RODOMI-292982 format. One line per 10 residues: for each residue x, y, z of N, C-alpha, C. Coordinates in pm, 1 decimal, decimal comma. Atoms other than C-alpha are relative to their C-alpha. Layout:
! RODOMI-292982
X:Y:Z:X:Y:Z:X:Y:Z  ...
END
This chain:
! RODOMI-292982
-50,6:-70,6:116,8:10337,3:11435,8:12203,0:-117,2:47,9:-84,0  108,3:-57,7:78,6:10116,7:11665,9:11998,1:13,7:-37,2:-147,5  -2,7:27,4:142,9:10023,0:11619,3:11635,1:97,6:89,7:-72,9  -92,7:-93,7:63,9:10226,7:11925,5:11545,2:144,1:-48,4:11,6  -136,6:51,0:-19,3:10544,2:11777,3:11695,0:22,9:-123,4:-84,8  -11,9:121,2:81,9:10477,8:11444,9:11521,7:24,5:35,9:-146,2  -18,0:-42,5:139,6:10444,6:11621,1:11185,7:139,3:57,8:-22,5  -135,0:-56,2:12,3:10768,5:11810,9:11249,7:105,0:-110,5:-3,3  -95,1:109,9:-2,5:10950,8:11486,9:11331,2:-3,6:-78,7:-130,5  11,5:70,4:127,9:10815,0:11316,3:11020,5:64,8:82,3:-111,0
-60,2:-87,4:100,6:10916,1:11616,9:10811,2:152,0:-2,3:9,5  -145,4:6,4:-18,4:11264,9:11601,7:10962,0:55,8:-130,5:-55,4  -44,6:128,5:53,3:11292,1:11231,4:10874,3:-4,8:0,3:-152,9  8,0:-10,3:146,4:11176,2:11304,2:10518,9:118,5:79,1:-53,7  -111,9:-84,2:43,7:11439,6:11575,9:10489,9:130,9:-77,5:4,7  -122,0:80,3:-9,0:11711,5:11337,0:10608,3:11,5:-95,1:-118,1  -1,9:92,2:113,2:11613,3:11089,2:10340,0:25,7:74,8:-130,4  -16,6:-77,3:123,7:11590,4:11353,9:10068,5:144,5:46,9:-17,7  -137,2:-49,6:7,6:11939,2:11478,3:10153,7:101,1:-111,0:-26,6  -91,2:111,4:27,8:12087,0:11130,6:10110,0:-3,6:-27,4:-150,0
7,0:0,9:145,8:12157,5:11174,6:9741,0:24,7:-136,2:-63,3  -16,9:132,8:62,6:12293,6:10824,6:9664,1:-127,2:-83,3:3,3  124,0:76,5:-10,3:11972,5:10667,2:9792,8:-105,3:54,9:-94,1  99,7:-61,0:86,9:11751,9:10914,6:9607,3:31,7:-26,3:-147,6  -39,3:23,2:139,7:11948,7:10869,8:9285,6:-28,7:-143,0:-42,7  23,5:141,0:33,8:11936,0:10490,9:9292,1:-149,5:-30,2:-3,2  145,0:21,4:-2,3:11566,0:10494,4:9385,9:-64,0:55,4:-127,6  53,6:-58,8:123,0:11495,0:10724,1:9089,5:33,6:-86,8:-120,9  -39,0:87,3:111,0:11687,4:10496,3:8854,6:-81,7:-129,0:-0,9  74,6:125,6:-9,9:11506,7:10186,9:8983,3:-146,9:15,9:-35,2
142,9:-21,3:25,6:11161,9:10341,6:8942,8:-22,2:74,9:-131,1  23,8:-81,6:119,1:11147,4:10624,6:8690,9:90,8:-42,7:-114,9  -94,9:38,3:105,1:11459,5:10520,1:8500,1:-37,8:-131,7:-66,7  38,2:129,9:55,6:11352,2:10156,8:8458,2:-130,2:10,5:-78,5  127,1:-18,9:70,9:11001,2:10266,7:8358,0:23,0:59,9:-138,3  -28,4:-63,2:129,8:11133,7:10494,2:8083,4:72,5:-96,4:-93,2  -71,0:98,5:81,2:11370,3:10221,2:7963,3:-96,3:-105,6:-53,0  99,6:98,8:41,6:11085,5:9968,5:7956,0:-87,4:55,0:-111,8  87,3:-59,4:100,9:10859,7:10204,2:7759,1:73,6:18,5:-132,1  -78,2:-19,3:122,5:11136,9:10284,0:7512,0:15,5:-131,6:-75,4
-17,3:130,5:64,5:11198,6:9914,6:7444,7:-130,3:-47,3:-63,6  129,6:45,0:51,4:10827,6:9837,2:7403,1:-42,5:82,0:-120,9  34,5:-85,1:114,0:10774,4:10135,0:7170,2:76,8:-44,0:-123,8  -81,0:44,9:113,5:11059,4:10017,9:6948,1:-51,3:-134,4:-52,2  46,8:133,4:40,8:10929,6:9659,3:6946,2:-134,3:4,8:-71,7  134,4:-6,5:56,7:10576,4:9767,4:6852,8:-16,8:115,5:-99,0  7,8:-98,9:107,1:10659,6:10025,8:6589,9:-60,8:132,5:40,3  46,8:-131,0:-43,9:10586,2:10339,0:6792,5:-129,2:-1,3:77,7  122,8:10,2:-78,4:10280,2:10207,8:6975,7:23,8:-85,3:123,9  -6,1:79,9:-121,5:10217,3:10054,9:7315,6:-124,6:-87,6:9,2
114,5:90,8:-9,3:9993,2:9754,4:7384,2:-90,5:29,9:119,0  99,7:-43,7:-97,0:9755,5:9952,8:7610,9:-3,9:-68,4:134,1  20,6:64,7:-129,3:9635,0:9725,5:7888,7:122,7:-76,7:45,1  -121,9:73,6:-35,9:9950,9:9514,3:7877,8:105,9:94,9:55,3  -95,2:-99,7:-49,9:10159,3:9828,4:7928,7:-30,6:35,7:145,0  39,8:-31,6:-137,2:9961,6:9920,3:8239,6:27,8:-117,7:92,2  -23,8:121,0:-77,8:9985,1:9560,6:8361,5:146,4:-11,4:40,7  -142,4:12,4:-28,8:10362,2:9550,6:8331,9:50,1:115,1:86,8  -39,8:-112,9:-83,8:10396,5:9899,2:8482,0:-38,5:-20,7:144,9  43,3:31,4:-136,4:10198,1:9787,7:8785,6:93,8:-100,6:64,6
-91,4:101,3:-52,9:10418,7:9481,5:8828,5:138,3:57,4:26,8  -132,5:-59,0:-16,9:10738,2:9681,7:8779,9:9,1:82,7:127,7  -4,7:-88,2:-115,9:10646,6:9930,5:9052,7:-39,6:-70,3:130,0  46,4:63,8:-122,3:10470,5:9700,4:9299,4:75,6:-123,6:41,3  -63,8:127,9:-29,7:10669,1:9378,5:9271,2:150,0:-2,9:-25,6  -139,1:13,3:39,4:11004,1:9441,3:9111,8:80,5:127,5:27,5  -95,6:-109,2:-18,7:11212,1:9754,4:9056,8:-51,8:110,0:91,9  54,8:-96,4:-94,4:10977,3:9993,4:9234,4:5,8:-52,2:141,6  -11,0:63,7:-131,2:10971,9:9746,9:9521,0:142,0:9,2:53,3  -140,0:-12,5:-43,0:11351,7:9751,4:9528,9:30,4:141,8:47,6
-18,2:-139,0:-43,3:11343,1:10130,7:9550,5:-61,1:20,8:137,7  65,2:-12,0:-130,6:11098,0:10105,4:9842,3:83,6:-66,9:108,5  -86,6:69,0:-96,5:11324,5:9853,7:10017,2:122,4:85,0:32,0  -118,5:-83,7:-19,1:11624,4:10081,6:9966,7:-31,9:119,3:90,1  37,5:-117,7:-79,6:11442,7:10385,0:10110,7:-36,9:-40,4:142,0  35,7:47,3:-133,2:11293,8:10189,1:10401,8:121,6:-40,4:81,1  -123,7:39,4:-68,7:11632,4:10042,8:10486,0:78,9:121,2:44,9  -72,2:-123,0:-35,2:11792,0:10385,9:10477,9:-66,0:68,3:119,1  71,4:-64,3:-110,7:11521,7:10525,0:10707,3:23,0:-73,8:131,2  -16,8:78,6:-121,9:11567,1:10240,4:10954,3:140,9:0,8:56,5
-139,0:9,3:-45,2:11946,4:10264,8:10973,4:75,0:132,5:-0,8  -75,5:-122,4:26,1:12036,0:10626,2:10893,6:55,3:63,8:127,1  -47,7:-64,2:-123,0:12060,9:10757,0:11251,7:117,2:-76,5:59,9  -108,4:82,3:-52,4:12276,9:10466,0:11361,9:124,7:13,8:-86,7  -113,5:-7,9:91,9:12495,4:10484,0:11051,7:70,5:134,8:7,3  -58,2:-134,5:-5,2:12547,8:10859,9:11084,8:50,5:37,3:138,9  -49,3:-25,0:-134,8:12626,8:10834,5:11455,8:-74,6:106,5:76,5  76,6:-104,9:-68,3:12349,1:11070,4:11562,2:-107,3:-58,7:91,9  103,4:60,3:-83,9:12132,2:10819,8:11746,7:16,4:40,9:145,9  -26,1:-41,9:-138,1:12298,3:10912,2:12077,2:-57,1:138,5:26,7
49,8:-136,5:-17,4:12212,7:11278,9:12026,0:-152,6:3,2:2,1  145,8:3,8:2,7:11851,0:11199,9:11939,9:-55,9:-58,0:129,2  45,8:61,7:-124,7:11815,0:10974,2:12242,2:17,6:94,9:117,7  -27,4:-92,4:-110,1:11962,4:11247,5:12462,2:-102,2:113,3:8,8  99,9:-106,4:-3,6:11678,4:11485,2:12371,2:-112,9:-30,8:97,4  104,6:39,0:-94,1:11451,4:11289,8:12604,0:-128,3:-45,2:-65,5  119,2:46,2:68,9:11196,5:11205,3:12336,8:-5,6:-152,8:2,6  20,1:143,8:-2,1:11051,4:10858,1:12339,5:70,7:-65,6:-118,7  -66,0:71,1:108,6:11263,8:10617,7:12139,0:-102,1:-68,3:-90,4  105,2:61,4:81,6:10946,3:10446,7:12024,4:-52,7:99,7:-101,7
46,8:-103,8:91,9:10826,8:10774,2:11873,7:105,6:29,1:-105,4  -108,5:-20,7:96,6:11167,3:10824,1:11713,4:-5,0:-105,1:-109,6  10,9:106,3:99,9:11116,4:10489,9:11541,2:-125,1:15,7:-84,0  128,2:-0,2:71,0:10750,6:10528,4:11451,4:-8,6:109,8:-105,8  7,3:-107,2:99,6:10799,1:10859,0:11270,3:79,5:-33,7:-125,8  -75,9:38,9:118,6:11043,7:10688,6:11035,4:-88,5:-66,3:-104,4  81,8:78,1:94,0:10771,5:10472,0:10881,5:-78,8:89,1:-95,2  72,5:-86,1:96,1:10537,8:10741,3:10738,6:94,0:84,2:-84,5  -96,4:-78,4:77,9:10842,5:10943,5:10632,8:54,2:-83,2:-115,9  -54,9:86,5:104,5:10991,3:10650,0:10441,1:-105,4:-34,4:-104,2
107,7:32,8:93,5:10655,9:10553,6:10288,3:-29,5:118,7:-91,7  28,5:-119,8:79,9:10594,0:10912,2:10173,1:105,9:19,2:-108,0  -108,1:-17,0:98,0:10934,5:10929,6:10003,3:-5,5:-110,9:-105,2  4,7:112,1:94,1:10902,5:10583,3:9847,6:-114,0:16,0:-100,1  114,7:-17,2:88,5:10559,2:10666,2:9706,4:25,7:102,5:-109,7  -34,1:-97,9:103,5:10702,6:10964,1:9521,2:59,3:-71,0:-121,1  -67,8:70,1:109,4:10913,9:10724,4:9316,5:-89,4:-104,4:-65,5  80,5:106,9:59,9:10679,4:10428,6:9269,9:-122,5:54,7:-73,0  115,7:-58,0:68,2:10376,7:10641,8:9186,1:41,7:81,3:-123,1  -49,2:-70,9:118,9:10585,9:10852,6:8948,4:22,7:-98,7:-113,8
-21,2:102,1:101,9:10694,1:10539,1:8764,7:-131,0:-53,8:-53,9  130,5:49,8:43,8:10337,6:10410,7:8756,7:-72,6:103,6:-84,1  69,8:-106,4:73,6:10199,8:10747,2:8640,7:55,3:13,9:-141,5  -60,2:-8,5:133,2:10446,9:10759,7:8351,1:-51,5:-113,1:-88,2  49,1:114,3:76,7:10341,0:10411,5:8242,6:-146,7:17,8:-37,6  143,4:-16,0:25,2:9969,4:10488,2:8276,1:-24,7:105,8:-108,0  16,9:-105,4:100,2:9996,3:10811,4:8076,3:39,2:-50,9:-138,2  -45,5:54,9:128,1:10193,0:10633,7:7805,0:-98,5:-102,7:-54,2  95,6:102,2:42,7:9941,6:10347,4:7796,5:-124,1:62,3:-62,3  116,0:-69,0:56,0:9659,3:10594,2:7729,0:36,2:78,1:-126,4
-36,4:-90,1:109,7:9850,6:10820,4:7489,9:47,2:-73,0:-125,4  -63,6:66,5:114,3:10020,7:10563,3:7266,6:-49,1:-142,8:-21,8  48,0:138,0:12,8:9797,7:10255,4:7268,4:-34,3:-38,4:-143,6  23,9:30,2:141,0:9729,3:10285,8:6895,4:-128,7:-77,0:-20,8  117,1:83,2:27,8:9492,3:10011,9:6774,9:-34,3:-93,6:115,2  25,1:86,7:-115,8:9522,7:9819,6:7101,5:-96,2:71,0:95,0  93,7:-63,9:-94,3:9254,1:9877,9:7367,0:74,6:72,7:111,5  -58,2:-75,8:-111,5:9338,0:10143,5:7623,4:-51,8:-58,3:131,4  49,0:48,7:-130,3:9317,4:10044,5:7990,9:-115,6:85,3:49,1  113,1:-74,9:-53,4:8998,3:10144,4:8168,1:44,3:86,6:117,4
-30,6:-88,2:-112,4:8997,2:10423,1:8423,7:-8,3:-77,4:131,1  18,0:77,0:-123,2:8871,0:10181,3:8688,0:118,9:-86,7:32,5  -116,0:86,8:-22,1:9154,2:9933,0:8643,3:124,3:83,2:28,7  -115,6:-87,4:-24,5:9405,1:10218,8:8630,8:2,3:47,5:144,6  7,7:-46,7:-138,3:9284,6:10355,0:8964,8:23,6:-115,3:97,8  -22,5:116,8:-85,8:9274,6:10005,7:9118,8:147,9:-37,0:2,3  -142,4:33,2:8,8:9628,0:9941,2:8995,7:84,8:99,6:78,3  -72,7:-102,0:-76,1:9749,0:10272,2:9140,4:-15,6:-24,0:149,2  22,3:29,6:-141,2:9589,2:10184,7:9473,7:80,0:-119,3:46,4  -78,2:118,1:-37,0:9757,9:9846,4:9469,1:148,3:33,1:11,1
-140,8:-42,5:-9,7:10097,1:10007,8:9402,1:24,0:72,5:131,8  -10,8:-68,8:-129,4:10036,4:10232,2:9706,0:6,3:-102,3:113,0  1,1:103,2:-104,0:9952,9:9927,4:9918,9:132,1:-74,7:4,5  -124,3:77,2:4,2:10255,4:9726,6:9804,0:118,4:83,2:47,1  -110,7:-87,7:-39,7:10490,7:10023,3:9847,7:-0,6:24,5:150,6  10,0:-29,2:-143,2:10362,2:10105,4:10197,2:41,6:-120,2:83,2  -30,1:119,9:-77,7:10386,9:9746,3:10320,8:148,7:-34,8:-8,1  -140,1:39,5:17,5:10730,4:9672,9:10175,0:93,9:102,4:62,9  -82,6:-103,3:-63,4:10873,3:10007,0:10289,7:-2,9:-14,6:152,0  12,6:17,9:-145,2:10740,1:9952,6:10642,9:80,6:-120,5:46,9
-78,8:119,4:-32,6:10893,3:9604,6:10646,1:148,9:33,2:4,7  -142,4:-34,4:5,1:11232,5:9747,4:10546,0:40,4:90,5:115,6  -30,3:-87,2:-114,2:11216,2:10018,4:10813,2:13,5:-83,1:126,9  -4,3:83,0:-119,8:11140,9:9760,5:11081,8:123,3:-87,9:5,9  -117,8:88,1:3,3:11412,0:9517,2:10974,4:127,4:81,8:11,7  -118,8:-84,2:-8,2:11663,0:9798,9:10925,4:25,5:49,5:140,9  -15,9:-45,3:-137,8:11597,6:9933,7:11274,4:41,5:-114,2:91,1  -34,4:115,3:-82,8:11626,7:9583,6:11417,8:145,7:-41,2:-17,7  -137,0:45,1:25,9:11957,9:9497,8:11250,2:102,2:112,3:15,9  -93,9:-111,8:-3,1:12112,8:9844,7:11237,8:99,7:-2,3:-113,3
-95,6:16,5:109,6:12286,3:9735,5:10917,6:-70,3:12,4:-133,7  57,3:-14,5:133,6:12206,4:9853,2:10565,2:20,3:-126,6:-82,4  -31,7:113,1:86,8:12381,0:9563,2:10395,6:-78,8:-124,3:37,5  73,7:118,6:-43,7:12220,9:9289,9:10605,5:-147,1:12,6:-36,3  141,8:-20,6:28,3:11875,5:9440,4:10564,3:-29,4:-12,0:-148,6  22,8:5,3:144,4:11904,3:9486,5:10188,3:10,5:-141,9:-53,2  -18,4:137,3:48,2:12038,5:9136,3:10128,2:-113,7:-89,4:47,7  103,8:86,4:-56,3:11782,4:8974,9:10358,3:-134,8:22,3:-67,9  133,8:-26,3:53,3:11472,1:9149,7:10223,0:-6,0:-23,4:-150,5  1,6:22,0:144,4:11563,5:9151,8:9854,3:11,7:-149,0:-31,3
-12,3:144,5:19,2:11672,2:8788,0:9878,5:-130,9:-71,8:26,9  128,6:61,9:-33,5:11344,0:8695,0:10044,4:-105,5:32,6:-105,2  103,8:-42,9:93,1:11127,7:8897,3:9805,8:18,8:-55,9:-140,6  -25,4:47,4:136,6:11293,1:8760,9:9492,0:23,9:-151,0:-3,1  -37,5:141,2:11,9:11464,8:8423,7:9533,9:-89,7:-89,8:83,5  75,8:87,9:-89,4:11290,4:8273,6:9837,2:-148,3:-2,5:-34,7  142,2:-5,0:33,0:10942,6:8392,3:9740,1:-30,3:-77,1:-127,3  20,0:74,5:124,4:10978,4:8254,3:9388,6:3,5:-149,4:22,1  -9,9:143,2:-29,1:11085,7:7915,9:9522,1:-124,2:-49,3:73,1  117,5:39,9:-77,5:10799,9:7902,0:9772,4:-126,0:2,2:-85,4
117,0:-7,3:87,2:10547,6:8006,7:9507,7:-12,3:-124,7:-86,3  -0,2:117,5:86,6:10650,2:7715,7:9286,3:-14,3:-129,9:78,0  10,3:121,2:-83,6:10642,2:7470,2:9580,3:-146,8:-28,4:28,9  143,9:21,2:-13,4:10279,5:7370,9:9522,4:-35,7:-100,6:108,5  28,1:99,7:-102,7:10310,0:7083,9:9770,5:-21,1:63,8:137,5  21,5:-69,4:-127,0:10306,6:7345,0:10049,8:-145,3:42,6:18,3  142,5:-32,3:-8,8:9942,8:7417,7:9968,9:-25,8:138,2:57,0  40,3:-127,2:-58,1:9781,9:7689,9:10178,8:107,3:68,4:80,9  -108,0:-62,2:-76,0:10107,0:7749,7:10370,1:64,3:113,3:-78,4  -57,5:-106,7:82,7:10216,3:7965,0:10076,7:-71,7:132,6:21,9
73,2:-124,3:-28,3:9951,3:8216,6:10184,0:76,1:90,2:96,3  -74,2:-77,8:-99,5:10194,7:8326,1:10455,6:111,4:84,1:-62,2  -103,5:-77,0:69,0:10435,4:8467,8:10196,2:-56,4:137,0:-36,8  50,0:-136,1:17,9:10400,9:8846,4:10176,3:-38,2:29,7:-144,0  24,7:-38,2:137,9:10427,5:8887,7:9801,4:-120,3:-73,2:-58,7  114,6:77,1:48,5:10175,7:8612,5:9734,0:-129,5:58,7:55,2  119,7:-61,1:-58,2:9926,9:8770,8:9974,1:-29,1:135,6:-62,2  21,9:-127,7:67,6:9978,6:9111,0:9812,9:-62,8:-21,3:-136,7  54,9:26,4:133,2:9903,5:8958,4:9473,8:-147,4:-38,3:5,4  142,8:31,3:-12,8:9563,6:8851,8:9609,7:-86,7:120,3:-37,1
76,7:-121,8:26,7:9455,1:9215,0:9564,6:45,0:70,6:-126,9  -41,9:-57,0:127,7:9630,2:9279,9:9234,8:-118,5:-3,5:-95,6  116,0:-1,7:89,3:9355,7:9393,2:8992,5:10,6:-106,0:-108,5  -1,4:113,2:92,4:9259,8:9101,9:8769,4:55,1:33,4:-136,4  -45,5:-36,1:133,7:9316,6:9285,0:8442,0:140,8:57,8:0,9  -136,1:-54,4:-6,4:9649,5:9417,5:8568,5:103,6:-108,7:12,4  -95,5:110,1:-11,8:9804,4:9070,9:8591,8:65,4:-23,0:-134,7  -72,8:22,4:124,0:10072,6:9044,8:8327,8:87,9:-122,2:11,0  -82,7:120,5:1,5:10315,1:8772,8:8232,6:116,0:10,8:96,0  -111,2:-17,6:-93,7:10570,7:8922,8:8470,2:-47,8:29,5:140,7
55,2:-36,3:-130,0:10339,8:8965,6:8768,5:54,8:-83,8:112,5  -53,0:85,2:-105,1:10491,5:8675,4:8956,4:61,3:-122,9:-63,5  -51,5:124,3:55,7:10698,0:8359,0:8905,0:-115,4:-94,3:-31,6  109,4:87,2:40,5:10477,0:8113,4:8716,2:-83,9:69,4:-105,7  79,4:-55,5:108,2:10220,1:8164,6:8443,6:-111,4:88,1:52,8  112,6:-85,4:-37,0:9936,6:8415,9:8442,1:-115,7:-82,7:53,0  111,5:84,0:-43,5:9678,4:8138,7:8472,3:22,8:-55,4:139,9  -31,7:51,4:-133,6:9857,6:7991,4:8774,2:-26,3:106,1:105,7  17,6:-107,6:-97,0:9860,0:8328,0:8951,5:-147,5:34,2:17,1  142,2:-31,4:-7,1:9497,3:8398,8:8863,3:-74,4:-102,5:83,9
66,3:106,0:-75,8:9382,7:8063,8:8998,2:36,7:5,5:146,6  -44,0:-1,1:-139,6:9591,2:8098,6:9311,3:-62,6:117,5:75,0  54,1:-118,2:-69,5:9472,8:8452,6:9394,1:-150,0:-15,3:24,5  142,0:21,6:-20,3:9111,0:8344,8:9347,2:-26,0:-100,1:112,5  17,5:102,2:-103,3:9161,4:8050,0:9581,4:34,0:51,5:138,8  -41,1:-51,9:-130,1:9317,2:8256,7:9860,5:-109,2:87,3:60,1  100,6:-85,1:-64,7:9060,5:8399,0:10106,3:54,7:140,4:23,2  -43,8:-138,0:-17,1:9077,9:8777,9:10117,7:35,8:28,8:145,1  -28,7:-22,7:-141,2:9065,8:8772,5:10497,6:136,1:-50,6:40,8  -132,9:55,9:-29,4:9372,6:8549,2:10515,0:108,2:92,5:-53,8
-99,5:-88,5:60,2:9561,2:8777,4:10277,4:16,3:128,1:81,1  -5,7:-122,0:-80,7:9472,3:9083,6:10487,0:77,2:-23,6:128,7  -69,9:31,4:-125,0:9592,1:8916,5:10807,1:149,8:-19,3:-22,9  -141,5:22,0:30,8:9918,6:8809,1:10643,6:69,8:133,0:-26,8  -59,0:-130,7:29,9:9983,0:9158,7:10509,5:17,1:82,4:127,3  -9,7:-72,4:-127,4:9910,4:9311,1:10850,5:113,6:-55,3:85,5  -106,5:60,9:-80,2:10144,4:9061,8:11016,9:137,7:42,5:-49,7  -129,3:-39,3:56,6:10428,9:9144,1:10776,7:27,7:149,0:19,3  -17,7:-143,3:-24,1:10370,7:9513,4:10847,1:22,6:29,3:147,8  0,4:-33,2:-143,0:10312,3:9514,7:11223,6:114,7:-67,6:75,2
-101,7:72,3:-77,3:10551,6:9246,6:11351,6:139,5:59,1:-18,4  -131,1:-65,3:13,1:10870,0:9396,7:11196,6:4,3:137,1:67,7  3,9:-130,8:-66,2:10757,2:9738,2:11328,2:15,4:-15,3:150,5  -12,8:23,5:-144,2:10720,0:9598,9:11680,1:143,8:-35,9:36,0  -139,3:39,5:-25,9:11062,7:9436,4:11661,7:93,9:119,6:-16,1  -83,9:-118,3:21,8:11217,2:9753,3:11518,7:-13,4:100,8:112,0  21,4:-92,9:-111,0:11059,5:9967,5:11790,8:66,9:-52,0:126,4  -63,4:59,4:-118,1:11177,8:9726,8:12061,8:152,3:16,2:-6,7  -145,7:-10,3:12,6:11532,8:9728,0:11924,4:45,5:144,6:15,7  -34,3:-142,0:-15,2:11532,9:10108,4:11905,6:-2,8:40,2:147,1
11,5:-33,0:-142,3:11423,0:10128,8:12268,5:113,5:-59,7:81,6  -100,1:69,9:-82,0:11686,3:9882,3:12392,3:142,1:19,9:-48,3  -135,3:-17,3:56,8:11980,7:9982,1:12170,6:79,6:96,8:85,8  -90,3:-89,0:-73,7:12278,6:10135,7:12350,6:25,0:125,8:-80,8  -24,4:-127,5:68,7:12314,7:10501,1:12267,4:149,1:27,6:-12,1
END
């Protein structure tokens, strides 16, 4: 398959996602809508000003760990299940194209769409943090760029995970419940289970937080206090975190590709 055909297939997958208005609407509400609501509340609480660096910190957490992450999960799940749900998988398989390629093009398409929402939410927060910080210190350009890069990383990994799981299960509801439940309830419980020691490094969200810019850690960055998270991220070897993130990205993709290849058309 040539690069031109691959780009056309990715563009087609992006178009399918864009045309699914319920998914796009909910993703926009979870990212841009929640960001605007958060900023409005903070502006009211602080008399028309924003607490600069804290605003950027919370915006990073909102897009990388919480509501932006939920939007990425929703889009990844849709990408992984849309052909099966719409009953067109048989037609796609009948074209003779590799089923593995049919699966693999879903990942960059879903990531590209998800990034539109998470980076938009982050950009709104960053602009507001610079424009309305008042007497509070404005975030530095360096931390802002690092935070944006981290949002890209978190969005790409979580979206890829959702695509893989969605393709493996073929069910939107199962995938959404499983991943959101794991990312919120199960991860929080495991984070607080200090007796597990280094075994907690295997949790995706904890490993992602290893690369969260130090000054971008806010009180909502993860279950537990800021000091706890700071100490934990400093104790985790960067190499371990990278391997864990790669595993959570690659293994679901392999399973999703295998299921796509073996699924009855």
